[in-house]
Every structure is written in structure tokens, then in C-alpha cells.
C-alpha positions as a Markdown table, in Angstrom:
| # | Residue | x | y | z |
|---|---|---|---|---|
| 1 | Met | -2.1 | -45.1 | -0.7 |
| 2 | Lys | -2.6 | -41.2 | 0.1 |
| 3 | Leu | -5.5 | -40.9 | -2.5 |
| 4 | Ala | -7.1 | -44.1 | -1.4 |
| 5 | Leu | -7.3 | -42.8 | 2.0 |
| 6 | Ala | -8.4 | -39.5 | 1.0 |
| 7 | Ser | -11.4 | -41.1 | -0.7 |
| 8 | Arg | -11.9 | -43.3 | 2.5 |
| 9 | Phe | -12.0 | -40.2 | 4.6 |
| 10 | Gln | -14.2 | -38.4 | 2.3 |
| 11 | Lys | -16.8 | -41.2 | 2.2 |
| 12 | Ala | -17.2 | -41.6 | 6.4 |
| 13 | Arg | -17.4 | -38.0 | 6.9 |
| 14 | Ala | -20.2 | -37.9 | 3.9 |
| 15 | Gly | -21.8 | -41.0 | 6.0 |
| 16 | Gly | -22.6 | -38.9 | 8.9 |
| 17 | Pro | -22.4 | -39.9 | 12.2 |
| 18 | Gln | -22.6 | -43.6 | 12.0 |
| 19 | Glu | -19.7 | -43.7 | 10.5 |
| 20 | Arg | -17.5 | -41.7 | 13.0 |
| 21 | Gly | -15.8 | -45.2 | 14.0 |
| 22 | Ala | -14.6 | -45.4 | 10.4 |
| 23 | Leu | -13.7 | -41.7 | 10.1 |
| 24 | Val | -11.7 | -41.9 | 13.8 |
| 25 | Asp | -9.8 | -45.0 | 12.7 |
| 26 | Leu | -8.2 | -42.9 | 9.9 |
| 27 | Leu | -7.3 | -39.9 | 12.0 |
| 28 | His | -3.6 | -39.9 | 13.8 |
| 29 | Pro | -4.0 | -39.8 | 17.8 |
| 30 | Glu | -2.6 | -36.5 | 17.4 |
| 31 | Val | -4.6 | -35.2 | 14.6 |
| 32 | Arg | -5.0 | -31.1 | 14.1 |
| 33 | Tyr | -8.0 | -29.7 | 12.3 |
| 34 | Val | -7.4 | -26.3 | 11.3 |
| 35 | Thr | -10.0 | -23.9 | 10.0 |
| 36 | Leu | -11.0 | -20.0 | 10.1 |
| 37 | Gly | -10.5 | -19.0 | 13.8 |
| 38 | Lys | -10.4 | -22.1 | 15.1 |
| 39 | Glu | -7.9 | -25.2 | 15.9 |
| 40 | Val | -9.1 | -28.7 | 17.4 |
| 41 | Ala | -6.2 | -31.5 | 18.2 |
| 42 | Gly | -7.1 | -35.1 | 19.3 |
| 43 | Ala | -9.1 | -37.9 | 17.2 |
| 44 | Gln | -12.3 | -38.1 | 19.0 |
| 45 | Ala | -12.2 | -33.7 | 19.3 |
| 46 | Val | -11.5 | -33.6 | 15.6 |
| 47 | Ala | -14.2 | -36.5 | 14.5 |
| 48 | Asp | -16.7 | -34.6 | 16.4 |
| 49 | Glu | -15.7 | -31.4 | 14.7 |
| 50 | Leu | -16.1 | -32.8 | 11.4 |
| 51 | Leu | -19.3 | -34.1 | 11.6 |
| 52 | Gly | -21.0 | -31.8 | 14.0 |
| 53 | Gly | -19.0 | -28.7 | 13.6 |
| 54 | Gly | -19.5 | -25.5 | 11.8 |
| 55 | Asn | -18.8 | -27.2 | 8.4 |
| 56 | Gly | -20.3 | -30.4 | 9.2 |
| 57 | Glu | -23.6 | -30.2 | 7.9 |
| 58 | Leu | -22.5 | -28.4 | 4.8 |
| 59 | Ala | -19.7 | -31.2 | 3.8 |
| 60 | Arg | -22.5 | -33.2 | 3.5 |
| 61 | Arg | -24.4 | -31.2 | 0.8 |
| 62 | Leu | -21.6 | -30.7 | -1.2 |
| 63 | Gln | -20.5 | -32.4 | -4.4 |
| 64 | Trp | -16.9 | -33.6 | -4.0 |
| 65 | Gln | -14.4 | -33.7 | -6.4 |
| 66 | Pro | -12.2 | -36.8 | -6.9 |
| 67 | Pro | -8.7 | -36.2 | -4.7 |
| 68 | Gln | -5.8 | -34.5 | -5.9 |
| 69 | Ala | -2.2 | -34.9 | -4.8 |
| 70 | Val | -0.7 | -31.3 | -3.9 |
| 71 | Asp | 3.2 | -32.0 | -3.2 |
| 72 | Ala | 3.1 | -34.6 | -0.3 |
| 73 | Gln | -0.6 | -33.6 | 0.6 |
| 74 | Val | -3.9 | -34.3 | -0.8 |
| 75 | Arg | -6.4 | -31.7 | -1.8 |
| 76 | Leu | -10.2 | -32.4 | -1.5 |
| 77 | Thr | -12.9 | -30.0 | -3.0 |
| 78 | Gly | -16.4 | -29.4 | -2.5 |
| 79 | Val | -18.7 | -27.8 | -4.8 |
| 80 | Arg | -22.1 | -26.5 | -3.9 |
| 81 | Gln | -25.1 | -27.4 | -5.6 |
| 82 | Ala | -26.0 | -25.6 | -8.8 |
| 83 | Asp | -29.3 | -24.6 | -7.4 |
| 84 | Ser | -28.2 | -23.3 | -3.4 |
| 85 | Arg | -26.2 | -20.7 | -2.1 |
| 86 | Asp | -23.9 | -22.9 | -0.1 |
| 87 | Arg | -20.0 | -22.0 | 0.1 |
| 88 | Gly | -17.7 | -24.6 | -1.3 |
| 89 | Leu | -15.3 | -26.4 | 1.0 |
| 90 | Val | -11.1 | -26.9 | 0.2 |
| 91 | Val | -9.7 | -29.8 | 2.7 |
| 92 | Thr | -6.1 | -30.4 | 2.6 |
| 93 | Leu | -4.6 | -33.7 | 4.2 |
| 94 | Ala | -1.1 | -34.1 | 5.5 |
| 95 | Phe | -0.5 | -37.9 | 6.5 |
| 96 | Glu | 1.8 | -39.8 | 8.7 |
| 97 | Gly | 2.0 | -43.2 | 7.8 |
| 98 | Asn | -1.5 | -44.7 | 7.1 |
| 99 | Thr | -3.3 | -41.9 | 9.1 |
| 100 | Ile | -4.4 | -38.3 | 8.7 |
| 101 | Val | -2.1 | -36.0 | 11.0 |
| 102 | Leu | -3.4 | -32.2 | 9.5 |
| 103 | Leu | -6.4 | -31.4 | 8.1 |
| 104 | Gln | -6.7 | -27.8 | 7.1 |
| 105 | Glu | -10.4 | -26.5 | 5.8 |
| 106 | Gln | -11.1 | -23.2 | 4.3 |
| 107 | Arg | -14.5 | -22.0 | 2.6 |
| 108 | Thr | -14.6 | -20.9 | -1.0 |
| 109 | Pro | -16.0 | -17.5 | -1.8 |
| 110 | Ala | -20.3 | -17.3 | -1.6 |
| 111 | Pro | -22.0 | -16.9 | -4.3 |
| 112 | Pro | -22.9 | -13.3 | -5.0 |
| 113 | Ala | -26.0 | -12.3 | -4.1 |
| 114 | Gln | -28.8 | -11.4 | -6.4 |
| 115 | Ala | -28.9 | -7.7 | -7.1 |
| 116 | Gln | -31.5 | -5.6 | -5.8 |
| 117 | Ala | -32.5 | -2.0 | -6.1 |
| 118 | Ile | -30.9 | 0.0 | -4.1 |
| 119 | Arg | -32.5 | 1.1 | -1.1 |
| 120 | Leu | -30.5 | 1.1 | 2.7 |
| 121 | Pro | -31.4 | -1.1 | 5.2 |
| 122 | Asp | -32.5 | 0.7 | 8.5 |
| 123 | Ala | -29.7 | -1.5 | 9.9 |
| 124 | Leu | -26.9 | 0.2 | 7.4 |
| 125 | Lys | -28.3 | 3.4 | 8.1 |
| 126 | Arg | -27.9 | 3.4 | 12.0 |
| 127 | Arg | -24.2 | 2.0 | 11.0 |
| 128 | Ile | -23.2 | 4.9 | 8.4 |
| 129 | Asp | -24.9 | 7.9 | 10.6 |
| 130 | Asn | -23.1 | 6.8 | 13.6 |
| 131 | Ala | -19.6 | 5.6 | 11.8 |
| 132 | Leu | -17.6 | 8.4 | 13.4 |
| 133 | Val | -18.8 | 8.5 | 16.8 |
| 134 | Glu | -18.7 | 4.3 | 17.1 |
| 135 | Arg | -15.0 | 5.3 | 15.9 |
| 136 | His | -15.7 | 3.4 | 12.7 |
| 137 | Pro | -14.8 | 6.5 | 10.6 |
| 138 | Met | -15.9 | 5.9 | 6.8 |
| 139 | Leu | -13.2 | 5.8 | 3.6 |
| 140 | Leu | -13.9 | 7.8 | 0.6 |
| 141 | Ala | -12.1 | 7.8 | -2.4 |
| 142 | His | -12.1 | 9.9 | -5.4 |
| 143 | Val | -10.1 | 10.5 | -8.5 |
| 144 | Gly | -7.6 | 13.2 | -8.8 |
| 145 | Pro | -6.5 | 15.6 | -11.7 |
| 146 | Asp | -3.8 | 13.1 | -12.8 |
| 147 | Ala | -6.1 | 10.4 | -12.7 |
| 148 | Gln | -4.7 | 8.8 | -9.6 |
| 149 | Pro | -7.2 | 7.6 | -6.9 |
| 150 | Ile | -7.1 | 9.5 | -3.6 |
| 151 | Leu | -8.2 | 8.2 | -0.1 |
| 152 | Ser | -9.2 | 10.0 | 2.9 |
| 153 | Phe | -11.2 | 9.8 | 6.0 |
| 154 | Arg | -14.6 | 11.6 | 6.3 |
| 155 | Gly | -16.2 | 12.1 | 9.6 |
| 156 | Ser | -19.2 | 13.7 | 8.5 |
| 157 | Val | -20.9 | 11.1 | 6.1 |
| 158 | Gln | -24.4 | 10.5 | 6.5 |
| 159 | Val | -27.3 | 9.0 | 5.1 |
| 160 | Phe | -29.3 | 11.3 | 3.0 |
| 161 | Ser | -32.0 | 9.2 | 1.4 |
| 162 | Asp | -32.9 | 5.4 | 0.5 |
| 163 | Asp | -30.1 | 5.7 | -2.3 |
| 164 | Gln | -28.3 | 8.4 | -1.3 |
| 165 | Leu | -25.5 | 9.2 | 1.1 |
| 166 | Ala | -24.2 | 12.5 | 2.1 |
| 167 | Leu | -21.1 | 14.7 | 3.5 |
| 168 | Trp | -19.9 | 18.1 | 4.9 |
| 169 | Ile | -16.9 | 19.4 | 3.2 |
| 170 | Arg | -15.1 | 22.2 | 5.2 |
| 171 | Ala | -12.8 | 23.5 | 2.5 |
| 172 | Ala | -15.1 | 24.9 | 0.0 |
| 173 | Asp | -12.2 | 25.6 | -2.7 |
| 174 | Gly | -10.6 | 22.1 | -1.9 |
| 175 | Asn | -9.0 | 19.3 | -4.1 |
| 176 | Phe | -12.0 | 17.4 | -3.6 |
| 177 | Leu | -14.7 | 19.7 | -4.7 |
| 178 | Arg | -12.4 | 20.6 | -8.0 |
| 179 | Ala | -11.8 | 16.6 | -8.7 |
| 180 | Ile | -15.6 | 15.7 | -8.2 |
| 181 | Arg | -16.7 | 18.4 | -10.8 |
| 182 | Ala | -14.0 | 17.0 | -13.2 |
| 183 | Asn | -15.3 | 13.4 | -11.9 |
| 184 | Pro | -18.1 | 12.6 | -10.0 |
| 185 | Arg | -17.2 | 9.0 | -9.6 |
| 186 | Val | -16.2 | 7.9 | -5.7 |
| 187 | Ala | -16.4 | 4.7 | -3.6 |
| 188 | Leu | -16.7 | 4.5 | -0.1 |
| 189 | Met | -16.3 | 1.8 | 2.9 |
| 190 | Tyr | -17.4 | 0.9 | 6.2 |
| 191 | Arg | -15.7 | -1.6 | 8.5 |
| 192 | Asp | -16.4 | -2.5 | 11.9 |
| 193 | Glu | -13.4 | -4.9 | 13.1 |
| 194 | Ser | -15.0 | -6.2 | 16.0 |
| 195 | Thr | -18.3 | -7.4 | 14.3 |
| 196 | Lys | -16.7 | -7.5 | 10.7 |
| 197 | Ala | -19.2 | -5.8 | 9.2 |
| 198 | Thr | -18.0 | -4.4 | 5.5 |
| 199 | Tyr | -19.7 | -2.5 | 3.3 |
| 200 | Gln | -18.7 | -0.8 | -0.1 |
| 201 | Phe | -20.4 | 2.2 | -2.0 |
| 202 | Gln | -19.9 | 3.6 | -5.2 |
| 203 | Gly | -21.7 | 6.3 | -6.8 |
| 204 | Arg | -21.4 | 9.8 | -8.2 |
| 205 | Ala | -21.1 | 12.8 | -5.9 |
| 206 | Arg | -21.9 | 16.2 | -6.7 |
| 207 | Val | -22.4 | 19.7 | -4.6 |
| 208 | Thr | -25.8 | 20.3 | -3.6 |
| 209 | Ala | -26.9 | 24.2 | -3.8 |
| 210 | Asp | -30.3 | 24.0 | -2.4 |
| 211 | Glu | -30.1 | 25.7 | 1.2 |
| 212 | Gly | -32.4 | 23.5 | 2.9 |
| 213 | Asp | -29.9 | 20.0 | 1.8 |
| 214 | Arg | -26.8 | 22.0 | 3.0 |
| 215 | Gln | -28.5 | 23.1 | 6.2 |
| 216 | Arg | -29.8 | 19.6 | 7.1 |
| 217 | Ile | -26.8 | 17.8 | 6.1 |
| 218 | Phe | -24.5 | 19.9 | 8.4 |
| 219 | Gln | -27.0 | 19.8 | 11.1 |
| 220 | Arg | -26.8 | 15.9 | 10.8 |
| 221 | Ala | -23.1 | 16.2 | 10.9 |
| 222 | Pro | -21.4 | 14.9 | 14.3 |
| 223 | Ala | -21.0 | 17.5 | 16.6 |
| 224 | Ala | -16.8 | 17.1 | 16.0 |
| 225 | Glu | -17.3 | 17.9 | 12.6 |
| 226 | Arg | -19.5 | 21.0 | 13.2 |
| 227 | Ala | -17.2 | 22.3 | 15.4 |
| 228 | His | -14.2 | 22.7 | 12.8 |
| 229 | Asp | -16.7 | 25.0 | 10.8 |
| 230 | Phe | -19.1 | 26.8 | 13.2 |
| 231 | Ala | -19.6 | 29.7 | 10.4 |
| 232 | Met | -20.7 | 27.1 | 7.9 |
| 233 | Leu | -18.4 | 28.1 | 5.5 |
| 234 | Gly | -18.1 | 24.9 | 3.3 |
| 235 | Val | -20.3 | 22.9 | 1.6 |
| 236 | Ala | -22.9 | 20.0 | 1.4 |
| 237 | Val | -22.0 | 17.1 | -1.0 |
| 238 | Val | -24.9 | 14.3 | -1.9 |
| 239 | Val | -23.6 | 11.1 | -3.5 |
| 240 | Asp | -25.8 | 9.5 | -5.5 |
| 241 | Leu | -25.2 | 5.3 | -5.1 |
| 242 | Asp | -25.0 | 3.0 | -7.9 |
| 243 | Arg | -23.8 | 0.0 | -6.2 |
| 244 | Val | -23.7 | -1.2 | -2.4 |
| 245 | Glu | -22.5 | -4.5 | -1.5 |
| 246 | Gly | -21.5 | -6.2 | 2.0 |
| 247 | Tyr | -22.7 | -7.9 | 4.7 |
| 248 | Ala | -23.4 | -7.1 | 8.2 |
| 249 | Gly | -20.5 | -9.6 | 10.1 |
| 250 | Leu | -19.3 | -13.0 | 9.8 |
| 251 | Gly | -20.7 | -15.9 | 11.7 |
| 252 | Pro | -20.1 | -19.7 | 11.4 |
| 253 | Gln | -21.7 | -20.2 | 8.2 |
| 254 | Gly | -20.1 | -17.3 | 6.7 |
| 255 | Gln | -21.1 | -13.9 | 6.2 |
| 256 | Val | -24.3 | -12.6 | 7.6 |
| 257 | Asp | -27.1 | -10.6 | 5.9 |
| 258 | Gly | -25.2 | -10.0 | 2.5 |
| 259 | Val | -26.6 | -7.1 | 0.4 |
| 260 | Arg | -25.8 | -6.5 | -3.1 |
| 261 | Met | -27.8 | -3.6 | -4.6 |
| 262 | Leu | -27.6 | -1.7 | -8.1 |
| 263 | Arg | -29.1 | 1.3 | -9.3 |
| 264 | Asp | -30.4 | -0.4 | -12.4 |
| 265 | Ala | -31.3 | -3.3 | -11.0 |
| 266 | Gln | -35.2 | -4.7 | -10.7 |
| 267 | Pro | -37.0 | -5.1 | -7.5 |
| 268 | Gln | -37.2 | -8.5 | -6.6 |
């Protein structure tokens, strides 16, 4: 019976607004709909959400698999069309008698963006250059002498070119510099919790011996970082990027302005 109810539910939802009455008939009067960051209660309100909410149009574009029983519930899985960049949906239904009393819906991961050659967008450059002053210091990972990853926040991270980052390292004889001479591979992360903007960077770090570059990297570091090294006893490090992935935030339809850039990718 539950599988049959789930099939009727999916048919009614796929039918769009003209099938709203049939959809409402399948819902318990006190049904709850739960998805990321949102909860709706009541048959009428849930029907409106299912047909016209953030996932309503998406659900009508997907290819739906036969319902599957999972313990006392039923799972519906919607798969994106092969030529689209839609995300899929997974819907879990719980029942009370002949009605649906709970719907939990989540999106499956988005397909990976097509790789582009590395060219940092201007908006991302602004995020990186203002990371410390906007209270989103970037996290840096490098590999220690025992092959153990080591994490640290670095306030001086800045854009050096379209495909390079840079930072000022105050300890000219510190462990980080010794580590990158042995293994230059590093990774960095930017995260803005308010907008959910998230970016990961991978590349190879090296000390630059060019005095002009050294002066430029020091002067472009935030004032709070420069204040720790008035005498400029540190060194400038450039990171040649090999990979950049992330997105500018999360919206009703998922990730916003996703990027995937590789050093060896051919420009599209």
C-alpha cells in the first residue's frame, strides 16, 4: 500500500498545479515537509511548497525511479536528465494510515562544473584580499617533515596574479619555510559563513627572491600583519595555483556561481 501511495504522490506532483487536489488528498492534514533550512506544516501549505517551492520546478524536470521501501518509510529518487546540470532529489515519505504524514527532501550533489583554465574572478580576488579585515581569515595546509598535514590561519594571504596567491611569512627560518622547500604542495580554504561562500585552492608554494615582489607582497598585507614585522625580517611566498574550486554562496537552487579551475585545463 505504501509503495502505491508513493507512486500516486509522485504522479500528482509531476502533474503540476492542475493535480493539486489529488496531491492534497494524499497528505495528512497535519503533514510536515522538511528540507534544508525550511519546514512547512499543513496539507495546503505543503502542497503549495511541493508544487511551487524551491524544488517544485526541479522535481518536474527529473527522471523518477520506482519507489523503494526503506524500513517503515518509502524513498523516491529523482535523477537529473543526462544533458542538464540539475541536481537530483531524494524524498523520504512517512505514513499514517492512507496519508503521508512526513516528507523529507534533500538535493543530491551538483554535477561538477566544467573545468576552466585558472583565472581568478574579480569578485573572488576581492574576497581573498579582504579576508582578514572581513573576519574570514584563510586557512593554509602544508605538509610537515613527518608527512603529517599541518593547518594554520594566515592573515596575509593575497592575490598575486590571475593564477597565483601570495603571503608574507614573518618567521624567515620557521618550520613552514623548511617544509615547503622539502614539499611545496599546499592547500588553502576561504569560508564566509554568512553567505556560505566556500573556496578551496591547491598549489605549490615557493619563496620569491625578487625584491620588488617582496616589497609588493609586504605592502599589500593587512596593516595588522605588517605591524608584526615593521623591520621586514620575514620573506614573501608565492603560491602557483594548480586547482581552484568553490562557489559564491548558497541560494534556493543550491550553489551560486560555482567555479572549477585547473592549471592544465584548456580555456572554453
